[in-house]
C-alpha positions, -999 to +999 in steps of 0.1 A: +329+156-131+315+170-163+334+160-195+346+188-216+329+188-250+353+181-279+353+202-310+375+202-341+399+231-344+379+253-321+348+250-344+313+250-330+303+216-315+290+192-341+252+189-336+229+167-356+191+167-356+184+137-379+198+103-389+208+117-423+228+145-407+245+121-384+255+098-412+268+127-432+291+137-403+303+101-397+312+097-434+331+130-433+355+116-407+370+088-430+382+108-460+395+135-436+416+111-416+418+078-435+418+059-402+397+033-384+372+047-359+351+032-331+320+046-315+303+049-281+268+064-274+260+084-242+224+092-233+238+124-216+265+143-234+281+154-201+287+118-188+324+113-183+342+090-208+356+066-182+351+029-174+327+017-147+353+009-121+364+046-122+329+058-114+330+043-079+340+068-051+375+059-039+398+081-017+431+078-036+448+061-065+464+035-042+430+027-026+415+026-061+436-002-073+432-021-040+394-017-044+395-029-080+415-061-070+390-069-042+361-067-067+377-089-094+390-115-070+356-118-052+339-122-085+363-150-095+356-168-063+319-165-063+312-169-100+333-200-105+305-223-092+280-208-117+302-212-149+300-245-166+330-237-187+352-212-169+386-197-179+417-206-161+420-185-130+451-167-144+434-160-177+427-124-165+416-111-200+389-137-203+377-131-167+376-093-172+355-098-203+330-120-184+328-094-156+321-067-181+295-088-198+276-094-166+276-058-155+304-057-129+323-024-130+357-030-147+385-011-163+370-019-197+351+007-216+328-006-243+329+007-279+314-005-312+327-006-348+291+004-358+283+041-356+246+032-359+246+010-328+264+037-309+236+061-319+210+036-307+226+036-272+227+074-272+190+078-280+173+047-267+165+062-233+149+094-246+118+089-225+137+086-193+166+110-200+148+133-225+159+166-211+196+161-217+216+163-249+230+130-259+262+123-278+282+098-298+320+097-292+342+086-321+376+072-311+406+065-333+421+033-318+452+034-339+460+069-326+454+058-290+478+028-293+504+048-311+503+073-282+507+045-257+538+031-275+536-003-258+554-019-287+577-007-314+550-011-340+515+000-333+487-026-334+450-027-325+454-057-301+429-084-291+421-092-255+445-121-253+475-104-268+504-104-244+505-066-243+469-064-233+474-091-207+501-070-192+477-040-190+449-062-175+472-080-149+471-053-122+433-055-121+438-088-103+473-088-088+497-063-074+529-066-093+561-068-072+595-064-087+617-094-078+650-088-062+667-109-089+652-117-122+652-155-129+653-151-166+656-125-194+619-131-201+610-121-165+631-090-168+615-080-201+581-086-186+588-063-156+599-036-181+566-040-199+546-037-166+564-005-158+551+010-189+517-006-192+506+001-156+497+037-165+482+036-200+450+032-220+450+008-249+424-002-276+417-038-283+392-061-301+369-083-280+376-121-284+344-132-265+322-155-287+290-144-270+263-135-296+256-101-281+293-091-282+295-103-318+263-087-328+272-053-314+306-054-331+321-048-296+355-035-289+372-021-257+395+004-244+414-010-213+422+017-187+451+009-164+455+046-160+433+071-141+441+096-169+410+103-190+407+098-228+398+135-231+431+144-214+450+122-239+431+139-267+442+173-256+478+162-253+478+147-288+461+177-302+487+202-288+518+180-290+514+165-325+529+179-356+506+158-378+473+173-389+454+139-389+464+129-354+429+130-340+418+108-311+383+118-303+353+135-321+321+142-302+288+145-320+260+161-300+224+150-304+202+178-289+175+166-264+147+176-288+161+154-316+166+122-296+132+108-301+132+116-339+165+099-344+156+069-324+125+064-345+145+068-377+169+041-365+139+018-358+125+023-393+160+014-407+162-019-387+183-007-357+159-020-331+160-034-295+159-070-308+187-065-334+210-048-310+203-073-282+195-107-298+174-122-270+137-128-264+133-099-239+143-074-265+123-090-293+093-085-270+102-049-266+102-045-304+068-060-306+054-038-278+068-007-294+055-016-329+020-027-317+014-005-287+039+024-291+055+017-257 
């Protein structure tokens, strides 16, 4: 499914042809909204804004959640023997972060606090995906969590916050309502599950891995099959506040991707800086010395 391109107030799509134009548009967002923004780059502007687990073909929503639980539980079983220091088996937030880190499709969608790193991800495959426009999505996490209303006061949570743990729980276990609640805490938890099982929430990563830290990683956690673009439209039409924006999409036309990628490289946003490992250091040297 092709994602609808987002514009502001029915204006023409925001298009940028240089790093300078991109930065100008990014800077414009802050004084206009006075809010925190996160960023995500797509090599193809028509890629849907959904987490990896939702890209897998599944017949129905019931089957989808069953499929997800099969994947996460199999990973826990098989990966345990490879991890020298593994989380507790019921530390589902930590396990989900590990799964995302190693490329398993999960309900996490990666974002970055850095608009330049997002632009790198949007343009770095210009040779392989050069005929398609790219884009950077900007997300306002505070607006998203305010819309979710999981707590009385809106926060940008971290992965081990109890509210996020509730959202993550159903990726591993099917929640059954007990016939009789054993405590008030159990009753309150059930009420939270009832709300959090169909929502999208923004949170900071708590993983100490160098790559996660370096890329200024953040996540949206999707326990709902509703799309962020649908939430954006609902907020746009239902809100009485002018600054209640959720998403902004900046298009990088196909013929500008190589230029912008080169400009990022000249400014120090390189393979080896985004991915701090020897493989990507070697890519930088190959590019600099041999232009490959």
